[in-house]
C-alpha positions in Angstrom: 0.0 0.0 0.0 2.7 2.4 1.0 4.6 1.8 -2.3 1.4 2.3 -4.3 0.8 5.7 -2.6 4.3 6.9 -3.1 4.1 5.9 -6.8 0.9 7.8 -7.3 2.3 10.8 -5.6 5.4 10.7 -7.7 3.3 10.4 -10.9 1.2 13.4 -10.0 4.2 15.6 -9.4 5.8 14.6 -12.7 2.5 15.2 -14.6 2.0 18.6 -13.0 5.5 19.7 -13.9 5.1 18.7 -17.5 1.7 20.4 -17.7 3.2 23.7 -16.3 6.0 23.6 -18.9 3.5 23.0 -21.7 1.3 25.9 -20.4 4.4 28.2 -20.5 5.1 27.1 -24.0 1.5 27.8 -25.2 1.4 31.4 -23.8 -0.7 33.6 -26.3 0.8 36.7 -28.0 -2.1 39.3 -27.8 -0.4 41.6 -30.5 -1.4 39.0 -33.0 -5.0 39.6 -32.1 -5.0 43.3 -33.2 -5.6 42.4 -36.8 -8.9 40.9 -35.7 -10.0 44.1 -33.9 -13.1 45.9 -35.4 -12.9 49.7 -35.2 -16.2 51.7 -35.4 -16.5 54.0 -38.4 -15.8 57.7 -37.8 -18.9 59.9 -37.2 -21.0 56.9 -36.9 -23.5 58.9 -35.0 -25.5 61.5 -37.0 -24.4 65.1 -36.7 -27.0 67.7 -37.6 -25.7 71.3 -38.3 -28.3 74.1 -38.0 -27.8 77.5 -39.7 -27.1 80.5 -37.4 -30.0 82.9 -37.4 -29.8 86.5 -36.0 -33.0 88.2 -35.1 -33.6 91.7 -33.8 -34.8 92.0 -30.2 -36.1 95.3 -28.8 -34.9 96.0 -25.3 -37.0 98.6 -23.3 -34.9 101.6 -22.2 -36.1 104.2 -19.8 -35.3 107.8 -20.5 -32.5 109.2 -18.3 -33.5 111.9 -15.9 -31.3 114.5 -17.4 -32.2 118.2 -18.0 -30.5 120.0 -20.9 -29.7 123.6 -20.0 -29.0 126.0 -22.9 -27.8 128.7 -20.4 -24.2 129.5 -19.6 -23.6 132.0 -16.8 -20.6 133.5 -15.1 -20.0 136.1 -12.4 -16.7 137.8 -11.6 -16.4 140.0 -8.5 -13.2 141.8 -7.6 -12.0 144.0 -4.8 -8.7 146.0 -4.9 -7.1 147.9 -2.0 -4.1 150.2 -2.1 -2.6 152.1 0.8 0.5 154.2 1.4 1.6 156.3 4.4 4.5 158.7 5.1 5.7 160.4 8.3 5.7 164.2 8.4 9.5 164.3 8.0 9.9 161.9 5.1 12.7 163.4 3.2 11.6 162.1 -0.3 8.2 163.6 0.1 4.9 161.9 -0.5 1.2 162.0 0.4 -0.5 159.3 2.5 -3.4 157.8 0.6 -5.9 155.0 0.6 -7.6 153.7 -2.5 -10.4 151.1 -2.9 -11.8 149.7 -6.2 -14.3 147.1 -7.0 -15.8 145.6 -10.1 -18.7 143.3 -10.9 -19.1 141.4 -14.2 -22.1 139.2 -15.0 -22.5 137.4 -18.3 -25.2 135.0 -19.4 -25.6 133.2 -22.8 -28.5 131.3 -24.1 -27.8 129.3 -27.2 -30.4 127.0 -28.8 -30.1 126.9 -32.6 -31.0 129.1 -34.3 -31.4 131.6 -31.4 -28.6 133.2 -29.5 -29.1 135.6 -26.6 -26.4 137.3 -24.6 -26.7 139.7 -21.6 -23.8 141.4 -19.9 -23.5 143.7 -16.9 -20.3 145.5 -16.1 -20.1 147.7 -12.9 -16.9 149.5 -11.9 -16.3 151.9 -9.1 -13.1 153.2 -7.5 -12.3 156.0 -5.0 -9.1 157.3 -3.5 -8.5 159.5 -0.5 -5.3 161.6 -0.4 -4.2 163.4 2.7 -5.2 167.1 2.5 -7.2 166.6 -0.7 -10.2 164.6 0.5 -11.7 161.7 -1.5 -11.8 161.6 -5.3 -13.3 159.2 -7.7 -10.9 157.1 -9.7 -13.2 155.0 -11.8 -17.0 154.8 -12.4 -19.0 153.0 -15.0 -22.4 151.3 -15.4 -22.7 149.2 -18.6 -25.5 146.9 -19.6 -25.7 145.1 -23.0 -28.4 142.8 -24.3 -28.3 141.1 -27.7 -30.7 138.7 -29.4 -29.6 137.0 -32.7 -30.8 134.4 -35.1 -28.4 132.3 -37.2 -28.6 132.8 -41.0 -25.5 130.8 -41.9 -22.7 129.0 -40.2 -20.9 132.1 -39.0 -23.4 135.0 -39.6 -26.3 136.1 -37.5 -29.0 138.8 -37.8 -29.2 140.6 -34.4 -30.9 143.3 -32.4 -29.3 144.8 -29.4 -30.0 147.3 -26.6 -27.4 148.8 -24.4 -27.2 151.3 -21.6 -24.3 153.2 -20.2 -23.9 155.8 -17.3 -22.1 156.2 -14.0 -23.0 156.0 -10.3 -21.9 159.3 -8.7 -20.9 162.9 -9.7 -17.5 163.5 -11.3 -15.5 166.7 -10.8 -12.8 168.7 -12.4 -10.3 170.5 -10.2 -9.2 173.2 -12.7 -11.2 176.0 -14.2 -11.6 176.8 -17.9 -8.2 178.6 -17.9 -6.5 175.5 -16.4 -6.0 177.1 -12.9 -6.6 174.8 -9.9 -9.7 175.4 -7.8 -10.3 174.5 -4.1 -13.7 173.1 -4.7 -14.4 170.6 -7.5 -16.6 171.6 -10.4 -19.3 169.1 -11.5 -18.8 167.8 -15.0 -20.8 164.5 -14.8 -23.3 162.7 -12.8 -25.7 159.7 -12.9 -27.6 160.1 -16.3 -25.4 163.1 -17.1 -24.4 161.7 -19.4 -26.5 158.5 -19.9 -26.6 156.6 -23.2 -29.3 154.3 -24.5 -28.4 152.6 -27.8 -30.6 150.4 -30.0 -29.1 148.6 -33.0 -30.0 146.1 -35.6 -27.7 144.5 -38.2 -25.5 141.6 -38.9 -23.1 139.7 -36.6 -20.0 137.7 -37.7 -19.1 135.1 -35.1 -16.4 132.7 -36.3 -15.7 131.2 -32.8 -16.7 131.5 -29.2 -14.2 134.2 -28.1 -14.4 136.7 -31.0 -17.3 138.4 -32.8 -18.1 141.6 -34.8 -21.4 143.4 -34.9 -22.3 145.6 -37.9 -25.2 147.8 -36.8 -26.4 149.3 -40.0 -29.5 150.7 -38.3 -28.5 152.3 -35.0 -30.1 154.9 -32.8 -28.5 156.5 -29.7 -30.1 158.7 -27.2 -27.9 160.9 -25.0 -29.3 162.1 -21.7 -27.9 165.0 -19.6 -30.3 165.4 -16.7 -28.1 167.9 -14.9 -28.7 171.2 -16.9 -25.9 173.0 -15.0 -23.0 170.9 -16.3 -22.6 173.0 -19.5 -21.2 175.8 -17.3 -18.1 173.6 -16.6 -18.2 171.5 -19.8 -19.2 173.6 -22.8 -19.5 170.6 -25.1 -22.3 169.2 -22.7 -21.9 165.7 -24.3 -23.5 166.9 -27.5 -26.8 168.0 -25.9 -27.8 171.7 -26.4 -27.5 173.7 -23.2 -30.8 173.8 -21.3 -31.9 170.5 -22.9 -31.7 167.0 -21.5 -32.0 164.8 -24.5 -30.4 164.3 -27.9 -31.1 161.6 -30.5 -28.7 160.4 -33.2 -29.0 157.9 -36.1 -25.8 156.2 -37.1 -23.8 153.1 -38.1 -22.3 151.3 -35.2 -19.6 148.6 -35.3 -18.6 146.6 -32.2 -15.7 144.0 -32.0 -15.1 142.0 -28.9 -12.5 139.5 -27.8 -12.8 137.4 -24.6 -10.0 134.8 -24.6 -7.5 133.1 -22.4 -4.1 134.0 -23.8 -2.3 131.6 -21.5 -3.4 129.3 -18.7 -3.5 132.1 -16.1 -3.7 135.1 -18.4 -7.1 136.4 -19.7 -7.9 139.3 -22.1 -11.2 141.0 -22.4 -11.4 143.8 -25.0 -14.1 145.8 -26.7 -13.9 148.3 -29.5 -16.9 150.4 -30.6 -17.1 152.8 -33.5 -20.1 155.2 -33.9 -20.5 157.0 -37.2 -23.5 159.5 -37.1 -25.4 159.9 -40.4 -26.3 163.6 -40.0 -23.0 164.9 -38.6 -19.6 165.4 -40.2 -17.3 162.4 -40.3 -15.1 164.2 -37.7 -17.8 163.4 -35.1 -17.1 159.7 -35.4 -16.7 158.2 -31.9 -14.1 155.6 -31.1 -13.9 153.7 -27.8 -11.6 150.9 -26.7 -12.0 149.1 -23.3 -9.4 146.4 -22.4 -8.7 144.4 -19.3 -5.8 142.0 -18.9 -6.0 139.8 -15.9 -3.3 137.5 -14.5 -4.3 135.0 -11.9 -1.8 134.4 -9.1 -4.0 131.7 -7.5 -7.7 130.9 -7.1 -8.5 134.3 -5.4 -5.6 136.7 -5.9 -5.1 138.3 -9.3 -3.3 141.2 -10.9 -5.2 143.2 -13.5 -4.5 146.0 -15.9 -7.3 148.0 -17.5 -7.2 150.8 -20.0 -9.8 152.9 -21.8 -9.2 155.1 -24.9 -11.9 157.4 -26.0 -12.3 159.9 -28.8 -15.6 161.7 -28.7 -15.8 165.2 -30.0 -19.0 165.8 -28.1 -17.0 165.4 -24.9 -13.6 166.8 -25.8 -11.7 167.9 -28.9 -8.7 165.7 -27.9 -8.5 162.0 -27.3 -9.0 160.8 -23.7 -7.4 157.9 -21.9 -7.2 156.2 -18.6 -5.3 153.2 -17.3 -4.7 151.4 -14.0 -2.9 148.5 -12.5 -4.2 146.8 -9.4 -3.8 143.7 -7.3 -6.6 142.3 -5.3 -9.1 139.6 -4.7 -11.3 138.2 -7.5 -13.9 135.5 -7.1 -15.4 133.7 -10.2 -18.4 131.4 -10.1 -19.5 129.0 -11.1 
């Protein structure tokens, strides 16, 4: 029995070894199976392409709560102060003095094509007090100008204007007709003495925002001298006959204005007006130039130089001029 069991065990071991060797010999090469692989066809699934269609869709938009203003307004107010003082024994000489000057400029423009409306107010007053001489006026002007125009081409307008000019207080001369000094001033002007009211219609050339020319082919000017005693000290009496208070003239008027920044802190405002009467000799043509050059030191402080040149035979046979340089406070808004 024992021999039989050992023989059977030996046979089983030999058979298993032979079977393992045969299995290793029959190991399959899978690379040879690739030729039998079936690949699916490309895009085997249906692919439907639809054309792109663009359609208009209206989106509701609410109006913005904005208000359009056709007005442009500006105000300039200035105050200038000058003072000098000397002791009684100051060897170089001199007179103690105090001077105060103020100006107010208001301008408003309304521009909605084809209409253009401009209003301007210019008020100037200055006074100086010198020791031993009392107070004397250094500057005084009231000027109001209104213009309504309608566009007739790109740079030309048809306009109508109304302007007024006078002064606040009385003006005096301190010399008599012979040129001799007098102790008490003689009145040569006052409020509405003279006063000028001018109406004009014509054509305006306005190539840009800072320059324009008015050609008033139909112009009427009324001169008022309500103080009937002025002619004693000023024989010309501003063209009004002594004893009368009113004089009317028909004329051609030309006005050119420049209002421009020459540099960042340097501004020029100039106005030239020529008045040619229709019923008087050409020698009675009136010319007036007003110019102000302002240099800003900072937001409030500025230095200004103003000058006026006037030739008016109804006031004087010779040209008249005035100029001044001042430093002070100026406030502009907006």
